[in-house]
C-alpha positions as CSV (number, residue, x, y, z in Angstrom):
1,M,47.9,20.6,17.8
2,L,47.1,16.9,18.6
3,H,43.7,18.0,19.8
4,S,43.0,19.9,16.5
5,K,44.0,16.8,14.5
6,T,41.7,14.6,16.5
7,I,38.8,17.0,15.9
8,A,39.6,17.1,12.2
9,N,39.7,13.3,12.0
10,G,36.4,13.1,13.8
11,I,34.8,15.6,11.3
12,L,36.2,13.7,8.3
13,R,34.9,10.4,9.8
14,A,31.5,11.9,10.4
15,V,31.4,13.3,6.8
16,G,32.5,9.9,5.5
17,I,29.7,8.1,7.4
18,L,27.1,10.6,6.3
19,A,28.2,10.2,2.6
20,A,28.1,6.4,2.9
21,V,24.6,6.6,4.4
22,L,23.4,8.9,1.6
23,L,24.9,6.6,-1.1
24,L,23.2,3.7,0.6
25,L,19.9,5.5,0.5
26,Y,20.4,6.4,-3.1
27,F,21.3,2.8,-4.0
28,I,18.1,1.6,-2.2
29,Y,16.1,4.2,-4.1
30,L,17.5,2.9,-7.4
31,I,16.8,-0.8,-6.6
32,Q,13.5,-0.2,-4.8
33,T,11.6,-2.5,-7.2
34,V,13.9,-5.4,-6.6
35,L,13.7,-4.8,-2.9
36,V,9.9,-4.9,-3.1
37,Y,10.1,-8.2,-4.9
38,V,12.5,-9.6,-2.3
39,V,10.4,-8.4,0.7
40,V,7.2,-9.8,-0.8
41,S,9.0,-13.1,-1.6
42,I,10.1,-13.3,2.0
43,V,6.6,-12.6,3.3
44,F,5.2,-15.3,0.9
45,A,7.8,-17.7,2.1
46,L,7.0,-17.0,5.8
47,I,3.3,-17.6,5.1
48,A,3.9,-20.7,3.0
49,N,6.5,-22.3,5.2
50,P,3.9,-23.8,7.7
51,I,2.1,-25.4,4.8
52,V,5.3,-26.9,3.5
53,E,6.1,-28.3,7.0
54,F,2.6,-29.7,7.3
55,L,2.8,-31.5,4.0
56,R,6.2,-32.9,5.0
57,R,5.0,-34.1,8.4
58,K,1.5,-35.2,7.6
59,F,1.9,-36.7,4.1
60,K,5.6,-37.5,4.2
61,F,6.3,-35.4,1.1
62,S,9.9,-34.6,0.2
63,N,10.9,-31.0,0.7
64,T,10.8,-30.3,-3.1
65,I,7.4,-31.9,-3.6
66,A,6.0,-30.1,-0.6
67,V,7.3,-26.7,-1.9
68,V,5.9,-27.4,-5.4
69,T,2.5,-28.4,-4.0
70,T,2.4,-25.3,-1.8
71,M,3.3,-23.0,-4.7
72,F,0.7,-24.7,-6.8
73,I,-1.9,-24.0,-4.1
74,F,-0.9,-20.3,-4.1
75,V,-1.1,-20.1,-7.9
76,M,-4.6,-21.6,-7.9
77,I,-5.8,-19.2,-5.2
78,L,-4.4,-16.2,-7.2
79,L,-5.8,-17.4,-10.5
80,G,-9.2,-17.9,-8.8
81,L,-9.1,-14.3,-7.4
82,F,-7.9,-13.0,-10.8
83,S,-10.7,-14.8,-12.8
84,L,-13.2,-13.5,-10.2
85,F,-12.3,-9.9,-9.9
86,V,-10.3,-8.6,-12.9
87,P,-13.0,-9.2,-15.6
88,L,-15.5,-7.5,-13.3
89,I,-13.2,-4.5,-12.9
90,L,-12.5,-4.2,-16.6
91,S,-16.2,-4.5,-17.6
92,Q,-17.4,-2.0,-15.0
93,S,-14.5,0.4,-15.9
94,D,-15.7,0.2,-19.5
95,N,-19.2,1.1,-18.3
96,L,-17.9,4.1,-16.5
97,S,-15.9,5.1,-19.6
98,L,-12.8,5.4,-17.4
99,L,-10.5,4.4,-20.2
100,D,-11.8,6.9,-22.8
101,T,-10.5,10.5,-22.4
102,R,-13.1,11.9,-24.8
103,A,-15.9,10.1,-22.9
104,V,-14.6,11.4,-19.5
105,E,-14.3,14.9,-20.9
106,D,-17.9,14.8,-22.3
107,R,-19.3,13.5,-19.1
108,S,-17.4,16.1,-17.1
109,V,-18.6,18.9,-19.3
110,E,-22.2,17.7,-18.9
111,L,-21.7,17.4,-15.1
112,Y,-20.3,20.9,-15.1
113,G,-23.4,22.2,-16.8
114,Q,-25.7,20.5,-14.3
115,I,-23.7,22.0,-11.4
116,N,-23.7,25.4,-13.0
117,S,-27.5,25.3,-13.5
118,Y,-28.0,24.2,-9.8
119,L,-25.8,27.1,-8.5
120,L,-27.5,29.7,-10.8
121,N,-30.7,28.8,-9.1
122,H,-29.0,29.7,-5.8
123,N,-27.6,33.0,-7.2
124,V,-24.1,31.7,-7.8
125,D,-22.6,32.2,-11.2
126,L,-20.1,29.4,-11.6
127,S,-19.4,30.2,-15.3
128,R,-18.2,33.7,-14.3
129,I,-16.0,32.4,-11.5
130,V,-14.4,29.8,-13.8
131,K,-13.9,32.3,-16.6
132,E,-12.2,34.8,-14.3
133,S,-9.9,32.2,-12.8
134,D,-9.2,30.7,-16.3
135,L,-9.8,27.2,-14.7
136,T,-10.8,25.4,-17.8
137,S,-7.5,26.0,-19.6
138,K,-5.7,24.4,-16.6
139,I,-7.8,21.2,-16.4
140,N,-6.2,18.2,-18.1
141,F,-8.8,15.5,-18.5
142,N,-6.0,13.0,-19.4
143,V,-5.2,13.0,-15.7
144,F,-8.3,11.0,-14.9
145,T,-7.8,8.4,-17.7
146,N,-4.1,8.2,-17.2
147,F,-4.7,7.5,-13.5
148,F,-7.0,4.5,-14.3
149,N,-4.9,3.3,-17.2
150,S,-1.9,3.4,-14.8
151,I,-3.9,1.2,-12.4
152,L,-4.7,-1.3,-15.1
153,T,-1.1,-1.2,-16.4
154,T,0.0,-1.9,-12.8
155,L,-2.4,-4.8,-12.7
156,S,-1.0,-6.2,-15.9
157,G,2.6,-5.6,-14.7
158,I,1.8,-7.6,-11.5
159,G,2.1,-10.7,-13.7
160,I,5.8,-10.1,-14.1
161,G,6.1,-9.2,-10.5
162,L,4.3,-12.3,-9.4
163,A,6.4,-14.5,-11.6
164,T,9.6,-12.9,-10.2
165,T,8.2,-13.2,-6.6
166,F,7.2,-16.8,-7.0
167,F,10.6,-17.7,-8.5
168,I,12.4,-16.2,-5.5
169,T,9.9,-17.7,-3.0
170,F,10.3,-21.2,-4.5
171,F,14.1,-21.1,-3.8
172,L,13.7,-19.5,-0.4
173,L,11.5,-22.4,0.6
174,K,13.3,-25.2,-1.3
175,D,16.8,-24.2,-0.1
176,K,16.0,-22.5,3.2
177,V,18.4,-24.8,5.0
178,L,21.2,-23.8,2.7
179,F,20.3,-20.2,3.0
180,L,20.4,-20.4,6.8
181,I,23.7,-22.2,6.8
182,G,25.1,-19.7,4.4
183,V,23.9,-16.8,6.5
184,Q,25.3,-18.4,9.7
185,R,28.7,-18.8,8.0
186,I,29.0,-15.1,7.2
187,L,27.7,-13.9,10.5
188,P,30.2,-12.9,13.1
189,E,30.0,-15.5,15.9
190,S,29.8,-12.8,18.6
191,Q,26.7,-11.3,16.9
192,E,25.1,-14.5,15.5
193,E,22.6,-15.0,18.2
194,K,21.4,-11.4,18.1
195,I,21.0,-11.4,14.3
196,L,19.1,-14.7,14.4
197,N,16.8,-13.4,17.2
198,S,16.2,-10.2,15.1
199,A,15.4,-12.2,12.0
200,E,12.9,-14.4,14.0
201,K,11.2,-11.3,15.5
202,I,11.1,-9.5,12.2
203,K,9.5,-12.5,10.6
204,E,6.8,-12.7,13.2
205,L,5.9,-8.9,13.1
206,L,6.0,-8.6,9.3
207,S,3.9,-11.7,8.8
208,R,1.2,-10.3,11.2
209,Y,1.5,-6.9,9.6
210,F,0.9,-8.0,6.0
211,I,-1.8,-10.4,6.8
212,G,-3.5,-7.7,8.9
213,L,-3.1,-5.3,6.0
214,V,-4.8,-7.6,3.6
215,V,-7.7,-8.1,6.1
216,Q,-7.9,-4.4,6.6
217,L,-8.2,-3.6,2.8
218,T,-10.8,-6.4,2.4
219,I,-12.9,-5.0,5.2
220,I,-12.7,-1.5,3.8
221,C,-13.6,-2.7,0.3
222,I,-16.6,-4.5,1.6
223,L,-17.8,-1.5,3.7
224,Y,-17.3,0.8,0.7
225,F,-19.2,-1.6,-1.5
226,I,-22.1,-1.7,1.0
227,V,-22.2,2.1,1.2
228,L,-22.4,2.4,-2.6
229,L,-25.1,-0.4,-2.8
230,I,-27.2,1.3,-0.1
231,F,-27.4,4.5,-2.2
232,G,-27.8,2.7,-5.5
233,V,-24.6,3.8,-7.1
234,E,-23.9,2.0,-10.4
235,N,-20.6,0.1,-10.9
236,A,-20.4,-0.1,-7.1
237,F,-17.8,-2.8,-7.0
238,V,-15.1,-1.2,-9.2
239,I,-15.5,2.1,-7.3
240,A,-15.2,0.3,-3.9
241,F,-12.2,-1.7,-5.2
242,L,-10.3,1.3,-6.5
243,C,-10.9,3.3,-3.4
244,A,-9.9,0.4,-1.1
245,I,-6.7,-0.1,-3.0
246,L,-5.8,3.6,-2.5
247,N,-5.9,2.9,1.3
248,I,-2.5,1.2,0.8
249,I,-1.1,4.7,0.7
250,P,-1.3,5.9,4.4
251,Y,-3.3,9.0,5.2
252,V,-3.3,10.4,1.7
253,G,-5.0,7.4,0.1
254,P,-8.3,7.5,2.0
255,L,-8.6,11.2,1.2
256,I,-8.0,10.6,-2.5
257,G,-10.4,7.7,-2.4
258,S,-13.2,9.7,-0.9
259,I,-12.8,12.5,-3.5
260,L,-12.6,9.9,-6.2
261,A,-15.7,8.1,-5.0
262,G,-17.6,11.5,-5.0
263,L,-16.5,12.2,-8.6
264,L,-17.3,8.7,-9.9
265,T,-20.7,8.8,-8.1
266,M,-21.5,12.1,-10.0
267,I,-20.3,10.6,-13.3
268,S,-22.3,7.4,-12.7
269,N,-25.5,9.5,-12.1
270,I,-24.9,11.9,-15.0
271,N,-28.3,11.0,-16.6
272,N,-30.3,11.7,-13.5
273,D,-31.6,14.9,-12.1
274,F,-28.7,16.8,-10.4
275,Q,-30.6,18.4,-7.6
276,T,-32.8,15.5,-6.5
277,V,-30.6,12.5,-7.3
278,T,-26.9,13.2,-8.2
279,L,-26.1,15.8,-5.5
280,P,-27.8,14.0,-2.5
281,T,-26.4,10.7,-3.6
282,T,-22.9,12.1,-3.7
283,I,-23.2,13.7,-0.3
284,Y,-24.5,10.5,1.2
285,V,-21.7,8.5,-0.3
286,T,-19.1,10.9,0.9
287,I,-20.6,10.8,4.4
288,G,-20.7,7.0,4.2
289,F,-17.0,6.8,3.2
290,F,-16.2,9.2,6.0
291,I,-17.9,6.8,8.5
292,V,-16.0,3.9,7.0
293,Q,-12.7,5.8,7.6
294,L,-13.8,6.5,11.2
295,I,-14.3,2.7,11.6
296,D,-11.0,2.0,10.0
297,N,-9.0,4.6,12.0
298,N,-10.5,3.5,15.3
299,I,-10.7,-0.2,14.8
300,S,-8.7,-1.7,11.9
301,S,-5.6,0.5,11.9
302,P,-5.0,0.4,15.6
303,I,-5.2,-3.4,15.5
304,I,-2.6,-3.5,12.7
305,F,-0.2,-0.9,14.0
306,S,-0.5,-1.3,17.7
307,K,-0.8,-5.1,17.9
308,S,1.0,-6.2,14.8
309,V,4.1,-3.9,14.7
310,K,3.6,-2.5,18.2
311,S,4.1,1.2,17.3
312,H,2.4,4.3,18.6
313,P,0.2,6.1,16.0
314,L,2.4,9.3,16.3
315,E,5.5,7.3,15.5
316,I,3.8,5.8,12.4
317,F,2.6,9.2,11.3
318,L,6.1,10.8,11.5
319,I,7.8,7.9,9.9
320,I,5.4,7.8,7.0
321,L,5.7,11.6,6.6
322,I,9.6,11.4,6.5
323,A,9.6,8.3,4.1
324,G,7.0,10.0,1.8
325,T,9.2,13.2,1.7
326,L,12.3,11.2,0.8
327,F,10.9,8.5,-1.5
328,G,7.4,9.5,-2.5
329,I,4.5,7.1,-2.6
330,M,6.6,4.0,-2.5
331,G,8.3,5.3,0.6
332,M,5.0,5.8,2.4
333,I,4.0,2.3,1.5
334,I,7.1,0.6,2.8
335,A,7.7,3.0,5.8
336,V,6.0,0.8,8.4
337,P,7.6,-2.5,7.6
338,L,11.0,-0.8,7.3
339,F,10.6,1.0,10.6
340,T,9.6,-2.2,12.2
341,I,12.7,-3.9,11.0
342,L,14.9,-1.1,12.2
343,K,13.2,-1.1,15.7
344,V,13.8,-4.9,16.1
345,I,17.5,-4.5,15.0
346,G,17.9,-1.6,17.4
347,K,16.5,-3.5,20.3
348,E,18.8,-6.4,19.8
349,F,22.0,-4.4,19.2
350,L,21.4,-1.2,21.2
351,P,19.3,-2.4,24.1
352,N,20.7,0.2,26.5
353,N,20.2,3.2,24.3
354,K,17.5,5.5,25.8
355,I,15.9,6.4,22.4
356,V,15.8,2.7,21.4
357,K,14.4,1.7,24.8
358,S,11.6,4.3,24.4
359,L,10.7,3.2,20.8
360,T,10.9,-0.6,21.5
361,R,9.4,-0.9,24.9
362,N,6.4,-2.9,23.6
363,I,8.4,-5.3,21.4
């Protein structure tokens, strides 16, 4: 009887823990935007802290003045990038007619006619195939314009995100001593050293990861831009920029980017001969993007994942797959940083666990 009661209590306890974990995951899902702001603010603070300390030591600035000066430098850098890139993106997007549903539809119909004529010359009746499959009734051209409009809306929404991020970052830098003291007060004394060690290691790994990610996206954008310039594709910068941004989404992003580049290349060359210009250029661009992805997969990504977060590519793939299934695109984006945090915590608090040992042997 006592044994049965113990089993029942164990089951209830397991169910309770599972329910608590599920509630926690749901709560995280609801506040994911806030968490993104906090994480980005922490990363900004980690990057900015050496500058603050330099200003304090070298120029004898007070802590507040050093923080304000550092934040001002960040704002000037971001404004410089904004003034350089955003007008160019908007003007080239307008040239591509990406924001006009009717223009995209007209160009797509014209492109369809060119493809149909080319295939008819090779004894393939595309019109009959499309008619039998009733494909035209299923195509929603608003998908294309909504996609680009969502990107531009996101860019405009970044202003609010940046304001929130800078606000949090300012106080993280200004009152970092108070935050550290407050954290130390609430930490259990027996676990304080482990928690502080975890925080230091997480800071190091995430700083390297995010800096490496920015470098990776910049390299990809430049390589995409070079490919498009080589083959004379109009509006090369905006196409390269959009496709590079999509690489933030692991695995899926590069594939979508390559398809997008092919479609935009065709649309950009709509006034040229399809057989001698549009089709060959699109094929060359697609091959070029594939080569860029080979370079990224074999050089850039291994450096970021292996050296920055010290994780095996298979681990990364599985974690991204699980996070994407649970939380969608946002889950795929934050999967690697979150996995890194969990690995560091696991190594500090469960150093003798065989699974943890296996996953954290390189940390």
